[in-house]
C-alpha positions as CSV (number, residue, x, y, z in Angstrom):
1,M,138.2,104.6,171.1
2,T,138.3,101.2,172.7
3,P,135.5,99.1,171.4
4,R,133.0,97.7,173.9
5,L,129.8,95.8,173.6
6,E,126.9,98.1,174.1
7,H,124.1,95.6,173.8
8,A,123.0,92.2,172.6
9,N,119.6,91.4,171.0
10,L,118.1,88.1,172.1
11,A,115.0,86.3,170.9
12,V,113.4,84.7,173.9
13,R,110.4,82.5,174.5
14,D,109.1,84.5,177.5
15,I,110.3,88.1,178.1
16,D,109.1,88.3,181.7
17,A,110.8,85.0,182.6
18,T,114.1,86.2,181.1
19,L,113.7,89.5,182.9
20,R,113.3,87.7,186.2
21,F,116.4,85.6,185.6
22,L,118.5,88.7,184.6
23,T,117.4,90.9,187.4
24,T,117.8,88.1,189.9
25,A,121.4,87.6,188.8
26,L,122.1,91.3,188.3
27,P,120.1,93.4,190.7
28,D,121.6,96.6,189.3
29,F,119.9,95.9,185.9
30,R,116.9,98.0,185.4
31,L,114.2,98.1,182.7
32,R,115.3,100.8,180.3
33,F,112.5,100.4,177.8
34,D,109.3,98.3,177.5
35,G,107.3,98.9,174.4
36,L,105.9,97.5,171.1
37,D,107.5,97.3,167.7
38,D,105.7,98.4,164.5
39,Q,103.9,95.0,164.4
40,G,102.7,95.2,168.0
41,R,105.2,92.8,169.4
42,R,106.6,93.6,172.8
43,W,110.3,94.2,173.2
44,V,112.4,95.4,176.2
45,H,115.8,96.8,177.0
46,V,117.2,95.7,180.4
47,G,120.6,96.7,181.7
48,T,122.6,99.7,182.9
49,N,123.2,103.1,181.4
50,E,126.3,101.7,179.7
51,A,125.1,98.4,178.4
52,Y,121.9,96.4,178.0
53,L,120.2,93.4,176.6
54,A,117.3,93.8,174.1
55,L,114.8,91.0,174.6
56,Y,112.5,90.3,171.7
57,P,109.9,87.5,171.5
58,A,110.8,84.5,169.5
59,S,108.5,84.2,166.5
60,H,108.6,80.4,166.4
61,D,110.0,77.5,168.3
62,S,112.6,75.4,166.6
63,A,112.2,71.6,166.3
64,E,115.5,71.2,168.3
65,R,116.2,73.2,171.4
66,W,119.5,75.0,171.4
67,V,122.1,73.2,173.5
68,P,125.2,75.3,174.5
69,Y,128.6,73.7,173.7
70,A,127.0,71.0,171.5
71,G,128.9,72.1,168.5
72,A,126.2,73.9,166.5
73,P,126.8,77.5,165.5
74,G,125.6,80.0,168.0
75,V,126.4,81.7,171.3
76,N,127.5,79.3,174.0
77,H,127.3,81.8,176.8
78,L,127.4,85.5,177.6
79,A,129.5,86.7,180.5
80,F,129.1,89.5,183.0
81,V,131.7,90.8,185.4
82,V,130.2,90.9,188.9
83,D,131.5,92.0,192.3
84,D,130.6,88.8,194.0
85,A,130.1,85.6,192.0
86,E,129.0,83.6,195.1
87,A,126.3,86.1,195.8
88,V,125.0,85.7,192.2
89,R,125.1,81.9,192.7
90,Q,123.1,82.1,195.9
91,R,120.4,84.4,194.4
92,L,119.9,82.3,191.3
93,A,119.9,79.0,193.2
94,A,117.4,80.4,195.8
95,A,115.2,81.4,192.9
96,G,115.3,77.9,191.4
97,Y,117.6,78.4,188.4
98,R,119.8,75.5,187.3
99,D,123.5,75.9,188.1
100,S,125.6,74.7,185.2
101,T,129.0,75.7,186.7
102,V,131.9,73.5,185.8
103,A,134.8,73.1,188.3
104,N,137.0,76.1,187.8
105,H,139.9,77.2,190.0
106,H,141.9,80.2,189.3
107,P,143.8,82.5,191.6
108,A,142.6,85.7,189.8
109,R,138.9,84.9,189.1
110,R,135.8,83.1,190.2
111,R,133.2,82.0,187.7
112,V,129.7,80.7,188.0
113,Y,127.3,79.6,185.2
114,F,123.5,79.3,185.2
115,L,120.9,78.4,182.6
116,D,118.1,80.8,182.0
117,P,114.5,79.6,181.2
118,D,115.3,79.1,177.5
119,G,118.3,77.0,178.3
120,N,120.9,79.7,177.5
121,D,124.1,79.5,179.6
122,W,125.2,82.7,181.4
123,E,128.6,83.2,183.0
124,F,129.2,85.6,185.9
125,V,132.8,86.3,186.6
126,Q,134.4,88.0,189.6
127,Y,138.0,89.1,189.1
128,L,140.2,88.9,192.2
129,S,143.0,91.0,190.7
130,D,143.3,94.3,188.8
131,D,146.4,93.1,187.0
132,P,145.5,92.2,183.4
133,R,148.3,89.6,183.2
134,R,146.8,87.7,186.1
135,R,143.2,88.1,185.0
136,H,144.0,86.9,181.5
137,D,146.3,84.0,182.5
138,Y,144.8,80.7,181.5
139,G,147.8,78.6,182.4
140,D,146.8,78.3,186.1
141,A,143.2,77.4,185.3
142,R,142.2,73.8,186.2
143,P,138.8,73.3,184.6
144,G,136.8,70.2,185.4
145,P,135.0,68.1,182.9
146,V,132.9,70.1,180.5
147,S,130.8,69.3,177.5
148,G,132.8,71.9,175.5
149,P,135.3,74.8,176.0
150,R,134.3,77.7,178.2
151,S,136.1,81.0,178.5
């Protein structure tokens, strides 16, 4: 069997705010579960039948906010394959989310990045080719200035 990511579990400051971000970016995402854990804390699953994100309330706020690409251990971004990266950009921008996209030009893919309400960076990639050699070619990519590497 080929491994695939089934879900990621994220601690967030505001579940509803994160749900709004995700369902704005990815309208096919649906609420799969909304309930309470054994301690009465709300948690949700949002996604598709094949993959989802579990959103759990953060139990405390750290003294320093997470900053993607700043060099600290952690997740710099999660990426979703989408049919139309520009449509994702337009939906998120219209909803007031901050575009964090770096210049990226590649003949086989388009990528946009946005920050969610917690400051997490999310990538949305549209592939323009079904050929894995073209999709996975990084030699033609001409990234602009970034604060750290992005995939």
